[in-house]
N, C-alpha and C positions, 0 to 999 in steps of 0.2 A: 503493500496499500505506502503512494507516494504521503508525504507529507503536507499536507495543507495549508501553511502557511510558509517554508521554504523550497517544495518541491522535490524533496531529494527522496530516493527509494530506501534509507538508511533506518527504517522503523521499528518497534516490537509492539507483538500484542501484549497488551498487560490481564484483559482479562475477554472473554468471547460469552456474550451474555444469553447464543440466542436468539429463539424466536420472542420480542417483549409487545407489546400496542405500545401505540401512541397516545401523545396525553389525553387525543379528544376521542377516544374508540369507545365511545359508549353507545351500548347498544340495547335493544329490545328484547333482546332474547340473550338469556342466560347461556355462559362459556361462550360466546362466539368465539371465530376464528378470523375474525375480518380483522384487516390493520394490523397481523403479526408480521413485524421486520424483523431479521439477521443484525442484531447490534453488537458490534465490535470496538473493544476499548486498545486505543495502540499509543505509543510516545515516539517521538519522533529524536532519533540517536544524535541527531546533528545539535536541533535548535530545543531540543526538552520538551515543547509544545503537546500536553495530552488531548487528543481527539479520540471524534466517534467516530464510525463508519456505520452508516445505516444502508444494508437493502434494502429496494422498496420501489414502488411506482415512481415515476418522473415528478411526477403532481401529487403526491402523498403529504403534504406539509398542508393542505385545504381539508377543514371539516365540513362533514356536510350539513356542522350545526351552525346557522351564523351566530347566535348569541355566543360563543367561543371566541373572547378575546385576549392578545397576550396584554397583560398589565404591568408594565414597568416600573421598577423606583425613580423617583426622579426630583424627591426632595434635596437633594445635594447640584442638582443642574443650577441653581443661583450661583452658587459659591464656586461653580468653573465659569460662570458668567463672568463673572470679572477677572478672569486669567485672561478668557477669550477678547474681551475689553482692550489688552495691551495693544492687542494685535491692530486693531479700530483705531487707535488711539494712534497707532504710525501709519496711519494710512492704508493698510493691508486691506485687498477686497476677501471676503472669507466668502465659503459655499456649502452650506449647510444640504445634507444629503436625505435626509424625511423625517418626515413627520415625528420620530422617535427625539428631533435635535427643535420643537416647536418652542419649548420656553426658552432656549437660550437665543433663536432667532426674534423672537419677539423682546427679548430684554435688547438686543442689538441693531432693532431694526428700529425702535423707537429715536436712536441717537445718531445713528449710525445709517440712513436707509437707503443709501446709494452705494454702501459698501457691503452690503448684503444681499444674499440670494440661498434660497429653498428650493430644493427642485420639488415639483409635482409627479404627483405619482402617475397622473390622466396624461397629462402636457406635454413631458418631459421625457417620462419613461413607459407611454404607453399603458399600464394597469389597469384595468377599468374595473379590477372590483377596489369598494373605498374601505376595506377592511384589512387588507392582504398586509400579510404578516411580513416581519423583518425576511424572511426566505424571500421574497417574489422579491423584493426589494435588490436583496444584493444579487438575485439571479439575474436579475434586470441589464444593472451596473457591468456582470459579468458578459451577457452573452450583446448586448447593444454595441452597437459602435457610438461612441461615444463622440469621434470624430464630427456625425453629426450636431449632437448637443453643444459640443465649443462652437460650432458656428451660430449655431441661438442666445449660446450665453455668454461667450467668452470665456475667459481663462481667470482663475483666482492666486492669490500669493497663500490662501491657506481652505483645506477641506476640514472641516469638523463631522463627527458623525459620533453619536450617540447608538448605543447598542443593535447595532447592526451587523458588527463585525465577527461576532462570537457565532454567527448564523450563516457566515458564508462556508461552502464548502469547497469554496478555491481563493484563499485569500491573496495567494501568488499571483491568480490572474487580477484582481478585483482589484488590488493596488496597481499593477501593471494598465490597467484599465483606464481610472482612478487619473494617474500621472498624466494622461491628454488634459485634461482639466485645470491643470498648473500649471502657474509662470516655470522658468526655469529656478531652479532651487528651491521650488515649490513645498510646503510641509503638510503635515496632518494634526490635528488631534481627533483620538478615538477614547471612549469609554465604550466599559467593557465589564460584567462581573468579575469579584475577584475569587479566585476557585482555590488559594492557597489556604485555607481554614477548612473547607470543604474535604480537601483530599487530603490534609491531615491527620483529620477526623475519622474519615473513611464513610464521611456522610454521602450514601448511596444516594438517597433525595435529590444532591444533586445533577446527576445525571438528568439529561433530559433533551430528546431525538431530537429537538430543532438547534439544538445547542453542541453541533460537532468541535468545536476547539473552546480548551480549557487554558485561562490564564491567569500566570501567576506575575508578582514586580519583573521577580528575575526570568521567568520564560519569554517574557514581551522583550524584555533587554539582548537576550538571545536569540529569540525568534527574526525581530528586525532589523538584528545588525546581520541575519543572513542576508537580507532583504536592500542592505545598502545604506541603511537608518539609524542613525542614534540618539538613543531616549535623552532629550532636553530638560524635561523635565515630566515628575509621574507623581499624581496625585491621589491616596487612597481616602476612602469614603465610609465610614464605619456603620452597618446596620446590625441587625440585631441577630442573625445568621449567615447572610451571603456578605460581603461589600462589596462596594462598587470600586473601581481603578480606571482612573484619566491620566493618559501620554501623551506627548509631544514631541512626533518624531523630525527629526532635520537630517537631510544625507547627507552620508557620511560615504567617503570610498575606501580608504582602509578600514577594513574589518581584522578585529583581534578576538578570538572569543576567548571570555572567563572558563578558564578547565573548572576550578573549585567550584563556581556557580549552577555549569553542565550537571557534574556532577552530584551535587545536592538538589537536582530536579527531576536526574534519574533517581533518583533516592528515593525523590516523595512518592513518584511514580510506581514505585515496587510496594512503599508505606502501603498505599491507599490500599494495592489488593490483598496486601494480609490483614489491613482489619475491616474490610470482607468478608472473608474469612472467619473471622472471628463472630463479626456482625447478626446472620443469620442464627446461630446458636444462642449468643446472647439473649438473644427475641425473641428465640421457642421459647426458652428457660424462664426466662424472666414472665411472658405471656401462662405458663404453666402455672405459676405461684396462686394465680388470683383464679382460675379456670380451667378444668382440663376438656371441657367442652366446647366449642366453637359458639355456643349459643349464650355461653358466656363474657365474648369479647365483639367489642366494637370497634369500626377507626369512624372518625371526627373529622371530614373534610375529606372533598373526592378531586383533588388539583394531579398535578404532573408529582407534586413529590410521594404519595402516597400510592400514585399507580406504580412508579418504578419502585418503589418501596415497598409492597408487595409483589407484583410479577418477577423481580429482579433476584429475589430473595425464594423465590416460592413459597410463599408460608397463605395463601388467601384460604386454605381448607381449616385455618387456627381461629377464621373472623364469622362472626355469625351474618353479618350486613356492613353497609356502609353508612355515616350519618351524614347528609350535606343539607341543609335547610336554602340551596336553589330551587327554585319550582323548576327549572327547567332541567333538574339533574333529575329530581323528584320520581322516582318507579323506572329508570332505566334500568341498565347492568354495570357495575364497574368494570371499566376493560380487561377483556380476557376472561372475565371470573363468573360463578355463579352468585355474587355478591350483588343483592338488589341496591338500590341509594333507599333510605330512606331519611325522612324527615327526625327531628329532634326528638318529637315528643314518641318516637319508638324507644326510649331510654327508661321509661316511665314502667318495662318489663325491669319486675327484681332478678327474674336470670341474669341479668346482663351486670358481672359483677367489673368490668374492667374497661374503659375509652380510650382509644389509643387518640391523640390528638396532631395531626399535620395540617396545622394554623397560622396566622403571623403569631410569631411568639409576644409579639408584645398585647394584642388580645386575648392569652389563656387564660391567664387569671378571671377575668372578666366573661368568657365564654362556660369556665369551671364551675363557677358564681351559678349562671344562669342555669347550666344541666343539675347542678347538684337539688335543685329545686325538683326537679323531676325521678330522681333516682338518690337519695342519700346518702347509701352504701356504695357507690362508684367510689372504684380508685382511678387515675385521670395519669398519666405517663405521654411523654411527646414524642416522635420520632426526630425530632431538631436535637441533634450534638449541643447545641448552646442554650439549651430550653435550664432552667431550674428546674424540670420536673423531666428531663430527658430519661427513658428509661431503658437503654445504654452504658454503659463504662468505657465509650469507647474513644474515650476525647484526647486523651495523651498517648 
């Protein structure tokens, strides 16, 4: 498998997850095999970037449910906008790539309207779907002849993109194409999830079929050196479970890889696999302490973290059902299982002894307090390693 970032063939498989469903593969019938894809996790030995390979249909990222959308964390983007403004003060022209940059673009446009431009999915990329995810945006940027777009909008000193890079299945070609829209010595600012903590913890919930690339501060520096860029500045923004990274790239001709950093990243990949081996055993042991029967265990939150948690660990048989109060999900079946999705009112059944949480860590206390009113005998644990209610001790 070629590296999605530096395009080398020198990669190694970390874990073959075999067949897994996509995060939106909710079904009307139980145990449906629809939407199962071969997922392989691997790492580049040259640039250290950890990646996923998904084997499936070409347009396999489009859900049949229009109500499913990607919600990305954006509270930190106003902080990032202050850094972007430095370039505008210098008279630089900036191109924003997608709707995920809207906060940055709106901030810049108020003061420097003539210096900024944001791509329009329909007019500039010929994407007709209003709710097109990042996969389709990056896919069009890879396939589209950007020379035509260049004649329309011109060239820029800086390209800014949030939450698109990690969705790209060919970063090497994406960067090459985007250079057509840059002036000589043009620069980039990208914003992505920070996978370091999750990789160190062995947090299987971090995996998502729509994220083929998993960055850390080290792997960003190592990987983009391979593409002829130096990281001039890197910012880290803290969140309860998965942090965010923003980094500024400038062209650099001389490339020298820090072997110590490379070794540390390769070790991190091996560590993740080692932690996963413990995770399933710990999870089953901890669940069994509360109930030997599936009727006594449920999971709250039918999102992508819980979907990969249950399916990658192959532990659906240990649960009675899945709870989610999204009316669109109630009555459907959790992807690739016999588990029906029910509302939280089902917790009033006294047979249920344990509820695993797969929700935003910030609201866990609030949700527990609410659910305790339905069943005061319930025990609660979270599948998120950083939660104070964490189910497993895989953190260190």
